[in-house]
C-alpha positions in Angstrom: 252.1 -50.8 -57.4 249.6 -52.3 -55.0 247.2 -49.3 -55.5 247.3 -49.5 -59.3 246.4 -53.2 -59.3 243.5 -52.5 -57.0 242.1 -49.9 -59.4 242.1 -52.3 -62.3 240.4 -54.9 -60.3 237.6 -52.5 -59.4 237.1 -51.4 -63.0 236.7 -54.9 -64.3 234.3 -55.7 -61.5 232.1 -52.8 -62.6 232.2 -53.8 -66.3 231.2 -57.3 -65.4 228.3 -56.1 -63.3 227.1 -53.8 -66.0 227.3 -56.6 -68.5 225.3 -58.9 -66.2 222.7 -56.3 -65.6 222.3 -55.6 -69.4 221.9 -59.3 -70.2 219.4 -59.8 -67.4 217.3 -56.9 -68.7 217.3 -58.3 -72.2 216.2 -61.7 -70.9 213.4 -60.2 -68.9 212.3 -58.2 -71.9 212.2 -61.2 -74.2 210.1 -63.2 -71.6 207.6 -60.3 -71.2 207.4 -59.9 -75.0 206.4 -63.6 -75.6 203.7 -63.4 -72.9 202.2 -60.3 -74.5 202.1 -62.0 -77.9 200.3 -65.0 -76.4 197.6 -62.7 -75.1 196.9 -61.0 -78.5 194.0 -62.4 -80.7 194.9 -63.9 -84.0 193.9 -61.6 -86.8 190.7 -62.6 -88.6 191.1 -64.3 -91.9 190.1 -62.1 -94.8 187.4 -63.6 -97.0 188.0 -63.8 -100.7 185.8 -61.3 -102.6 182.8 -63.0 -104.4 183.2 -63.0 -108.2 181.5 -60.3 -110.2 178.3 -61.6 -111.9 178.5 -62.1 -115.6 177.0 -59.4 -117.8 174.4 -61.8 -119.1 173.4 -62.6 -115.5 173.1 -58.9 -114.7 170.8 -58.3 -117.7 168.5 -61.3 -117.0 168.1 -60.4 -113.3 164.6 -59.2 -112.7 164.1 -56.1 -110.6 162.3 -56.6 -107.4 158.7 -55.4 -107.5 157.9 -52.6 -105.1 155.3 -53.5 -102.5 151.8 -53.0 -103.8 153.1 -52.5 -107.4 152.8 -56.1 -108.7 151.9 -56.1 -112.4 148.4 -57.5 -113.1 148.5 -60.5 -115.5 146.1 -60.1 -118.4 143.3 -62.6 -118.2 143.1 -65.0 -121.2 139.8 -64.4 -123.1 137.8 -67.5 -124.0 137.5 -68.0 -127.8 134.1 -67.0 -129.1 131.9 -70.1 -129.8 131.2 -70.3 -133.6 127.6 -69.9 -134.5 125.7 -73.0 -135.7 125.2 -73.1 -139.4 121.8 -73.0 -141.2 121.5 -73.9 -144.9 118.3 -72.8 -146.6 117.2 -74.4 -149.9 114.2 -73.1 -151.8 112.7 -75.6 -154.3 110.6 -75.4 -157.4 112.1 -72.4 -159.2 111.4 -72.6 -162.9 107.6 -72.0 -163.2 107.3 -68.9 -161.1 107.7 -65.4 -162.6 111.2 -63.9 -162.5 110.0 -61.0 -160.3 109.3 -63.3 -157.4 112.6 -65.1 -158.0 114.4 -61.7 -157.9 112.6 -60.8 -154.7 113.6 -64.1 -153.1 117.2 -63.9 -154.2 117.5 -60.3 -152.8 117.5 -61.7 -149.3 120.9 -60.6 -147.9 122.1 -64.0 -146.9 123.8 -66.9 -148.7 121.4 -69.8 -149.6 120.7 -72.3 -152.4 117.9 -72.6 -154.9 116.7 -75.8 -156.7 115.5 -75.2 -160.2 113.1 -77.6 -162.1 114.1 -78.4 -165.7 111.9 -78.0 -168.7 109.9 -75.1 -167.3 109.0 -71.7 -168.8 111.4 -69.8 -166.5 114.1 -72.4 -165.9 117.0 -70.6 -167.4 115.9 -67.2 -166.3 115.6 -68.4 -162.7 119.0 -70.0 -162.7 120.6 -66.8 -164.2 118.9 -64.5 -161.7 119.9 -66.6 -158.7 123.5 -66.9 -159.9 123.7 -63.2 -160.6 122.5 -62.4 -157.1 125.1 -64.7 -155.5 122.9 -67.7 -154.7 123.9 -71.3 -155.2 122.1 -73.0 -158.1 121.0 -76.7 -157.9 119.1 -79.0 -160.3 115.7 -80.1 -158.8 115.6 -83.5 -160.4 112.1 -84.9 -161.0 111.6 -88.5 -159.7 108.6 -90.8 -159.5 106.6 -90.5 -156.2 104.5 -93.3 -154.6 101.0 -93.1 -156.1 102.2 -92.0 -159.6 100.3 -91.2 -161.9 97.5 -90.3 -159.5 96.3 -86.7 -158.9 99.0 -84.4 -157.6 101.6 -87.2 -158.2 103.0 -86.1 -161.6 106.8 -85.2 -161.2 106.9 -83.5 -164.6 108.4 -84.2 -168.0 111.3 -86.6 -168.4 111.2 -87.6 -164.7 113.2 -90.6 -163.4 110.5 -93.4 -163.4 110.9 -96.7 -161.6 110.2 -98.9 -164.6 112.7 -97.2 -167.0 115.8 -99.2 -167.9 119.2 -98.1 -166.7 120.4 -96.4 -169.9 117.2 -94.3 -170.1 117.5 -93.2 -166.4 121.1 -92.2 -166.9 120.2 -90.3 -170.1 117.4 -88.4 -168.3 119.8 -87.4 -165.5 122.3 -86.0 -168.0 119.5 -84.2 -170.0 118.2 -82.5 -166.9 121.7 -81.5 -165.7 122.4 -79.9 -169.1 119.2 -77.8 -168.9 120.3 -76.0 -165.7 123.0 -73.4 -166.0 125.4 -72.7 -163.1 124.2 -75.8 -161.2 126.6 -77.0 -158.5 124.5 -79.8 -157.0 121.3 -81.7 -157.2 118.3 -82.6 -154.9 115.3 -84.7 -155.6 111.8 -83.4 -156.6 109.3 -85.9 -155.2 110.9 -89.3 -155.7 109.4 -91.4 -152.8 109.3 -94.4 -155.2 113.0 -94.0 -156.3 115.0 -92.8 -153.3 114.4 -96.0 -151.2 115.8 -98.1 -154.1 119.6 -98.6 -153.9 120.0 -99.7 -157.5 118.2 -96.8 -159.2 119.7 -94.2 -156.8 123.1 -95.7 -157.7 122.5 -95.1 -161.4 121.4 -91.5 -160.7 124.3 -90.7 -158.3 127.0 -92.1 -160.5 126.1 -89.5 -163.1 126.4 -86.8 -160.5 129.8 -88.1 -159.4 131.1 -87.9 -163.0 130.4 -84.1 -162.9 131.7 -83.6 -159.4 128.3 -82.4 -158.0 127.0 -82.6 -154.4 123.7 -84.1 -153.5 120.9 -83.1 -151.0 118.5 -85.8 -150.0 115.2 -84.0 -149.6 113.9 -87.0 -147.7 110.4 -87.0 -149.2 110.3 -90.6 -148.0 111.3 -91.7 -144.5 112.9 -94.9 -146.0 115.1 -93.1 -148.4 118.6 -94.5 -148.9 119.7 -91.8 -151.2 122.0 -90.1 -148.7 123.7 -93.4 -147.7 124.3 -94.4 -151.3 125.9 -91.0 -152.0 128.2 -91.4 -149.1 129.2 -94.9 -150.2 130.0 -93.5 -153.6 132.1 -90.7 -152.1 129.7 -87.9 -153.2 129.4 -84.9 -150.9 125.9 -85.1 -149.4 123.6 -83.8 -146.7 120.0 -84.5 -145.6 117.0 -82.2 -145.1 116.0 -81.9 -141.5 113.0 -79.5 -141.6 110.3 -78.6 -144.2 109.5 -74.9 -143.8 106.1 -74.5 -145.6 104.1 -77.7 -145.7 101.5 -75.3 -144.1 101.8 -71.9 -145.7 100.3 -70.0 -142.7 102.9 -67.7 -141.2 102.5 -69.0 -137.6 103.2 -72.6 -138.8 106.2 -71.5 -140.9 107.5 -69.6 -137.9 107.2 -72.7 -135.8 109.2 -74.8 -138.3 111.8 -72.1 -138.5 112.2 -72.0 -134.8 112.5 -75.8 -134.8 115.3 -75.5 -137.3 117.1 -73.0 -135.2 116.9 -75.3 -132.2 118.3 -78.2 -134.2 121.1 -76.1 -135.5 122.0 -75.2 -131.9 121.8 -78.8 -130.8 123.7 -80.4 -133.8 125.8 -77.6 -135.0 124.1 -77.4 -138.4 120.8 -77.9 -140.1 119.3 -77.9 -143.6 115.8 -76.6 -144.1 113.8 -76.7 -147.4 111.0 -74.3 -148.5 109.3 -73.6 -151.8 109.0 -70.5 -153.9 105.5 -69.6 -152.8 104.7 -65.9 -152.3 103.8 -66.7 -148.7 107.2 -68.3 -148.1 109.1 -65.4 -149.6 107.1 -63.0 -147.4 107.8 -65.1 -144.3 111.5 -65.3 -145.0 111.7 -61.5 -145.2 110.6 -61.5 -141.6 112.3 -64.6 -140.2 115.8 -64.1 -141.7 116.5 -60.6 -140.1 115.5 -61.7 -136.6 117.7 -64.8 -136.8 121.0 -63.0 -137.4 123.3 -63.6 -134.5 121.7 -67.0 -133.7 122.9 -68.9 -136.8 125.4 -68.4 -139.6 123.6 -68.8 -143.0 125.5 -70.9 -145.5 124.9 -72.6 -148.9 123.9 -76.2 -149.0 127.3 -77.2 -150.4 129.0 -76.1 -147.2 127.1 -78.8 -145.2 127.6 -81.5 -147.8 130.4 -83.8 -146.8 
């Protein structure tokens, strides 16, 4: 009995030692595991993916230019400067033969002709000019200073200073009715009338009724005709150069060049010549060489 009790005591002791050893190992393992975890680095946070660009943003994104392949921007061209305008008026048609009128009006530019009333070729001249595309005007006869002296007769039914208002108005209407195709009027002579506001008012009021423009030929430096026309609301323009006071070609060439310079300076100019054979011949030379320097227009285009 004593030996059996000893065996049981020994077995229990072994079990207890084994249990102690197991628990001790588990405890050491736990401690070692915690220290290992403390030495590990915390895992990096994962960044949220950036949102996809919208389709519209993708389309509008400009591709990057390759080095050396930048597109050359087109240089803006400066607008061409408009040519200055030159209005040519040829006076005194009506008494010259139609052949010379046809030759004049065959010049390949726009211009205006002023036709005298009551002459042998008045209607023929107006018809020829109109048919060839030129602008027709009435060349209205008016009293000059020195009338009725030599070379001072303005012609039949002229506007004379001492006439009463009704007669002056009647003569204006009569002259207008005698010129077919007329679009405007300028004065023939008239240095006694154009400085007078009252009489020019009577004349110009008749033009306004018919919606005509007026060219002040400025045969007198003190003329108020242009000013009165503007006050009445009539389109008007003034002569700046006379082409053929001297009919020698070198002198006409000089006046023509002067007109070109004035056109360049002021933007426009009106020049008056006469239907002399010498003038027509001069224009046949001067007009072609002036293309590209000015734009030829009719007198009405300068009247404002």
